[in-house]
N, C-alpha and C positions, 0 to 999 in steps of 0.2 A: 793695597787693600787687603783685608784679612779674608781667610777662607769662610765660605758660607757655613752656618751652623747646620748640624745634622737635623733633619726634620723630625718632629715629635713622633710621627707614625713609625719612622725607621728606628728611633730609639726604643719604642715599645716592642717592636719585633725583635730587636737584639736581646732585650731583657728576657722575652719569652723563650727564645731559642737557647740562651745560656742557662736558663733554669732547667730546661729539659736535658741538656747535655753540655757540661762546661767546655767540651772541645769545640762546640760551635763558637763560643766567645773567642777562643784563641784563633780560630780560622778567620772570623770576621775582623779581629784586630789586625791580623796579618794583611788581609785585603785592604783595610783602611790605610795602613801604613804605606802599602804599595801604591795606592791611589794618590796619597799625599805626595809621595816622592815623585810619581809620574807627573803630577800637576806642576810641581816645582821645576822638574827637569825639562818638561815640555814647554813651560813658559819661557819665552825668549828673554834671557838676562840682558841682551842688548838687541833692540829692534833695529839697530842701524843708526847712522849718524843723523843728527838734526842740523839743518842750516842755522847759522847764527841769526838770532832775531835782530831786527832793526833796533836802534837805541830806544825807540818808543814802545817796543814789545811786539809780539806776534799779532798779526792782523787777522781777525776772524770776520767773515762776511756771511750773511744769510740772505738768500735771494730766491724768490719765486721766478723761475726763468721762462714761464709761459709756454707750456706745451712743447717741450723738447722731446720730439719723437725721433726714432732712429731711421736707418736707411732701408729697412726691410718691412714689407707689408705683412702684418701679422693677421692671418685669417680669423683668429679668435678675437681680434680687436676691430670693432666696426667704426672706430673714430675716423672721420674723413681726413684729419690732419696726419694720421699714421699713413694712410694711403698716399696722400699728397707728397710728403717728404720722400717716400719710397720711389714714387714715379718721377720726381723732379729733383735730382741731386743739386741743382743750382739753388733751389729754395732752401734746402737743408744747409748747404754751404754758406748761404747768406745769413741764415739764423746763427750758425756757429761763429761766423766771423764777427757779427754784431755783439754777441756775448763776449767773445775774447777781446774785442776792441774796448768794451766797457771795463772789463776786469783788469786788463793790463794798463789802464791809466792809473791804477792804484799803487801806492807804495813805491813810487819812483820807477814804475815799469815792471816790477816783479810780481804784482798781483797779490791777492790775499794768501796768507799761509794756510788758512783753513777756509774752505768754501762749502758751506752747507746749502744744499739745493732742494727745492721741491718742484714738482711738475716735470720730472724726467720719466720717460716711458719704462726704461729698463737699464740693465747694466751696459748694454751696447751704446745707448744714448749717452751715458756718463763717460764711457771710454772715448766717444767721438769728441766730446767737449774737452776732455783732458788732452787728447792729441792736438786739438786746435790751439790750446794754450801752450803745450810743450813745444810745438813747432816754432814758436816765437821766442822761447826762453833759452838762456844759456843753461848748460848742463846742471850747474849747481843750484839753479832755481826751479828745475822741472818738478812736476808733480808725480810722485811715485805711488802714493797711497790712495786707495778708494775704499769707502765704507758704503756697502749696499747689500740689501737682500731683496729678492723678488717679492712683490706684494701685488697680487692680481685683483685687489678690490677696486671697484668703480672703473674709472677710465684708464687705469694703468698710468697714473701720474704720481710717481713715487718720490720719497725723499732719498737723498744720497749725500755723500761727502767726498770731495776731492781735496787732497792735502799733500803738502811736502813734508809733513811731520810724521814720525813713525806711528803706525797703526797696529794695535793689538787686536787682531781679527778674531780672537777667541771670544771677545766681548760683543761682537757685532750680532744684532738681533732685530728682526722685525717684530713689532709688539702688538699683541691683542687683536690680530686680524684687522688692524687699522693702518692708516698711512702714518705710522710712527716708526722711527728707526733709532736704535741705540748703538753707540760705538765708543771706542776708547782710543785716545792718543797717549803715548808715554814719552816724555822728554825729561832727561836727567833723572830718571827713576820716578818722576811725578806723573800720576795718571790724571788726564783731563777727560771727564765723561761728557759725551754729547748725546742729547736726545732731540731729534729733529722731527717736526711734525707738519702735516698739512691737514688742517681741520676742515670739516664739511662747510661748503659755501652757504651764503645767505640765500642764494637762489633756491636751493633744495632743502634748506633747514631754516625757514623764516623765524621760527620760535626759538631756535638756539639749543634745543635739547640734545642734538647730536654733537654740537660743539662742546657742550657741557660734559658729555660722556668722554669726548676726546681729552678734555682738560683733566678729568679725574684719572683717566688711564695714564696720562703723561705724569701726573703727580705721583701715582703709585709707582711708576718706573723710577722716578727720582727717589722715593722713599726706600725702595729696595736697594738702591745704590748707597743711600745713607746708612741703612742698617748693616751693610756688609763692610763698611769702612771704619777702621779703628779710630779715626779722627773725624774731621768734617770732610765730606766728599766734595770735590771740586767738580761741579756739574753746570754745564751751560745748556739751557733748553731754548730752542729757537725754531723759526719757521713762519709759515703763513697760517695764522690762527683764524683768519676771517672774522675776528671780533676786535673791538677796541679796548684800550687799557682798563676802562671802568666797567666793562661788561661783566656779567656774572660768571661767565666761563673762566675768565682770568682771575677775578678777585676771589671767587668762592671755589670754583673747581680746581684751579691751579694755585690758589692761595697766594696770589701775588700782591705786592705792595710797592709803592714808590719811595718808601721810607727805609733807607739802608740800615739805620740804627735799630729800627724795630725788627727788621729781618735778622740782623746779627744777634739781637738779644733773644730771639726765638730759637736759636740754633740747636739747643739741647732739648727742646720740647718734643713731645710725641709727634706733633704735626707742624714742623717749622714752616714759616712763611718763606716765600721766594721773592727775590728782588727783580722787578720788571724795569729794565733800563729805559723803556719807552713810556712809562707812566709819568704823567704830568707834563709831557712834551707838548709844544704848540704844533697842532696838525699842519698849520700853514708852513712851518719850517721843517717838520719831521715826518709829514705825511708820506705814506708809501703807496697809496692808491687813491685815485680820484674818481668819484662816482657822482654823476649829475651835478658837477660843479662843486662838490664838497670833498675836502681832503679827509682821509681816514688813515689811522695808523692800524694796519691789519697785520703787519709783519713785526715780530717781536724778538727781543733778546732778553732772556730771563736767567738770573744767576742764583745759585744756591748760596747759603750762608758761607760755605767754605771758600767761595771766591771773594769774600769780603774780609776774611781774616788775614793774618800775617804768615800763614803757613802755605806752602805749595803754590799753586796757581793763584793769581790775583788779577782783578779787574784794574785797568787804568781808568779811573773814574771820569775824566774829562774827554775820553776818546770816542764816545758814542757818536755815530754819524748816520744820516740817511744819505745815500749816494744819489744825488739828484742834479748833477751838473747839466748845463744847458743842452748839450748834444743828446742827452737822454730824454729830453722833454718834447712833447708835441706842441702845436701852435697855441694850445690853451694852458700850457704849463704842466700838464699831467705826464705820466710815463708814456713814452712813445712805444706803443705796442707793435708786435710783429704782425699780428693779424692772421688771416687765412687766405686760401686760394681765391676766394670770392671778393676779398677786400684788399686790393693792391694799394693801400695807403702808403705814404712814406714809411718805410718799415724801420722800427727800432728793435732793441733786443727783447723787451718785455713790457707787459702792462703793469708791472710793479717796480718800484724802486727797491734797491737792496739796503740793508742796514748793516752796520759794522761796529766793532769794538776791538780794543787791543787787550791782550792778556800778557802778564809777565810771570816769570819764575824768579825764585830768590836770587839766582845768580845774575839776573839782569836788572836788578833793582837794588838801590841802597837800603841799608837797614832802616826799618821804620817807614819806608816809602809807601806802604799800603795803608792809606788812611781809613781807619775803622769808623764807619758811620758817616763818612764825608761824601759818599757817592750819591749825591742828591740829584733828583731830576733836573733841578734848575741850574746845575753846574755846567751843563753841556753848552758848547759853543754853537754858533750858527752851523746848520747842517750843510756841509760841502763835501765834495770828493777830496781825497787826500792827494 
């Protein structure tokens, strides 16, 4: 990615100072050169080795893990689940084990290469899940990277990323005082930008105005990445959006479409469209949440045009999945929720199913293997765990 341009206000200040005294211009130029050199030298030329991807590509999973609180009772957090997990280590261990059980059924037992999470309390909760996974994995498959920033809005149910791919932590940022997180992975010199979000629920935002605001903030985060990339930015936006593919928040606020060709053709416009991999899917097969007997697709994977072209990272079009195997289901077929202290139902990992897709780099795909405009919603196979 290219360096950010100098803001207009700063350019005007430089001009004014240089007109007063030319020595100011020389001093400012020296500072600018030093900052550029520092940025380049400070940026890790090698963030460490990446595990070899499976032949099918790196597996990316996005999952609302339903109230993953840590083992400490936070006096500033009045949520009863926070107190319960702190008082009852066996309940927290059961929660972590169920999540790890589900994740490590994927990809031949190695789990996802990138795991985007929502509904984690804090960094400690993320670390507990990472440890639960790593305790069962061989060294070469363990998760070393975490993307997270504290965000104390609402109930402290934040986004985060656990990954075995190299993380450029300079790019990690919590966005707009909302439950939005931006992060960057770099493999073979190719950056993959992630924007993970947890939008306001329908319970507290029946009309959807808050979700629309989240969508617009998320889109602006994408645009900023696009503006600072000399080519097309490779950006994956994901999370629990609490809205369905045809709702205004996605179609208008996040400017999503289920037509990959239309998205790719908009790539160089001022406001490109984004490709929603969940658009046009059958909720009976791809639903992630079940409410009053009706399946809904509330969890989304959204790709920038850069993930549809032949450069850098690319989607594997037919790899989209909802992870909904039988042991994750309740007796009515919905996600088997973990619940709370008062409802000791048969406990499952989460009240949402996860969604997954594979991504490839040029070195792991044959020339021309990225089909432009062919990643249509109808191309996906039946939703199953891998």
